N, C-alpha and C positions, 0 to 999 in steps of 0.2 A: 507444440511443446514448449516448458519454461521449466526453470528453477523454481522450486515453493522453497520458501525461507520461512521459518514460522519462530516466531519470537516467544517469550515466557509473559505472562501477566495474564491477566482476567478478560472475560467478556468477549471472547473471541467463536465466533459459531460455525464450525465446521462443517456444519449439516449442509449450509446453502453452496456449499464450494466443494464437494467431495468429487466431482467429476475432475475439476481443474486439477486437484489433489493426484486420484489418481492414475491421471494420466499425466504426469510430472515427469522430466527426463529426469529428476531428483530432488529429493526431499532433504532440506538441510537445517536442524533444529538448532538454534540457540538455548543451550540449557533447560529449563522448566517446558520449552514450547514444546517439548516430547510430550510431555503430559496430555496435551491434547488430541494427539493421536492413539489413545489407548481406547476410548469408547469405540472405536473403527477398527479397530485389531489392524492397522497402518504402522507398516514397519519403515521407518525413515533409513533414507541412505548414510546420514552420519549425522553426530551431534557435536558441536562446539562451545566451548563455557567452561567454565570455572566449577560448576557442577554442584553449586549452592543451593541450589532453591529446586533443584529436581524432586519429583516424590520416589520415593524407595519402591514402589510398585512398577514404577515406570522405568528406574534402572535394571530391575530383574526381567523386565522386558526385552531392554537393550541386550542386556546379557544374554538372555538365551537366543535371541535371534541373531548374534553376534553381529552389532550395529557398529560401524568403525564410530570412534571419539577421538577428539582433540582437545586435551585438558589447558587452562589456561589460570594463572593465579587470579585470585579476587581483585588483587589491586592491579589494573592493567589501564593501559591510555585509548583502550575502545570498549564500549559496550559487546556484550556477547553478540547482540544482534549484528552491528557493524561488522564485525568479526565474519561474523556467516555471509553477510550479504557479498565482503570485498573479497570473499573465497570462489564466487560465481565468476567465470569467466566473462567479459564484457561485451562480447558478441552473443551472449542467453539472456533471452528475457526473463526476467523478476517478478515472481507473486510474492508480495510481501504481505506476510498474515501477521498483524499486531494487534494488540489491544488499543481500540482507539476510545475508550473511557474507563480508563485506567488512572494510575500517577500522572498529574501532569506534565510533570517534568520529563517523563518518559515520552509522555505522548510528543509532544512538542518536540522532543528530540529527533524521533522517529523521522516524523513528518517533516521536520528540518532536513535529516539525513537522505532521505528519499529526494528532495529536491536538490541536494549538493550530487547527488550520484547522478542523476538525472544531466546536471550541469556537465557531469563529466563523462557523458555519454553512454552511462548505462540506461537500458530499456527497463523501466521500474515501476509496477502497480502495487498500490498498497492498501489492504482489507482488512477489517474485523471478521468478515462474511455479510457484512448488512451495508456499510458504508464503503464506497470507492473511492478512491483518491489516486489523479492522474496528475502528475508534475508536468508541466512544461516549459520549456524553456529557449527562447531564442524565437525565430520565426516559426509560426507553427500555425498549420490547418488541423484543428483537433475535431474529429465525429465521435459524439459520443457513441459508446456500442449500444446496440438497437435493445439487447439484453434489459439497460435501463432505462429506457423510455416508456414510461408508463406513468398514470396517472397515480397521484399520490407518491410521486418522487419529486425532489425538489435540485436541483445543481446550482451549485454557488461558484463562485470564484475570489480566490483568495491570493493578491497579488503579494509577493514577497519582497522584502529587498526593497530596489529603487521603481518595482513596482511594474504594469505591463503596460506597452505601449501600443496604439491604434488597434485595440479590440473590438472586432465584429461579431456580433452573434448570429445565426440563422437557425431556425427551427425553434425559435424560442418564443416565449410568449410575451418577455421584457427585452425590447431589442436595444444592440449599441450599434453605433456606426463612428470605427474609427475613432474610438472612445479611449484616452488614456485613464487608468486607473492607478491610484496611488495605494503604496501600503499603509493600511490601517482603514481603508474605509469599508465601508459598509452598503457601497451602492450595489454590487450585486452578488449579494448574499440570497438565497429563498428565491431564485429565478425557477421557472415551471416551463414543462414542456409543451408545445404546440403539436400535439397528437393529428393535426390534418396535415403537416409537413411531414416528408420521407427522412429529411435528415437534421439533425440536432445538433450543434456545436459553437465554435469559434475560431477566428481567425486571428493572430495576433503577431504584431510585426518584429515586436521584439522586447526582452522583460525575462520576470519568472513568476509563475504562477500554478497553484493547485487549483485543478476542479475536482469537486466535492460533489459526488450522487450521494444520495442518501433519501431515507423516507420520511415524510412530515411526520412532525409530533405534534 
């Protein structure tokens, strides 16, 4: 079980992650993130934000179900998404559902926020229902979840900041051995899974990196 935090914005496909949402310990929505739950008649535990973009139908749904909410001014130092994420106790796992194909500034901000929260000790995974983003920091042994390992999916390593040190792959089509990856390098984009192997993933001795699993285009 985990906390599910749902951000606003377009291009989220909740249909593929409904079991995770339904079994969540708590569902926290950032403003219009609650709109995405209406088609599935799922009631969130709370909604945080300035309520500047939420749909009137959603407001009525939330009021009918007496959903707790916290209002914040439109002009503030954090986005609604960050406010929601930081409301989660650090010992809880977070599934952060957000648009990965919407406004570029929002997408980049949320991915970098995911990385920063990882560095602060949060256990967080980001998805739009189709693409999955796993932030890694420091020394890591990361095994890609078996549900993502299939033909037609790609796995990219995107180093951030000072990059990733001594990265070694296992179970991947294109291998690396103790390789340092600098930020901005495209070397580790669009790797594929070797389906003959039982485990697939990466070892990293230090650094910061996003592991992104998505369908080939």
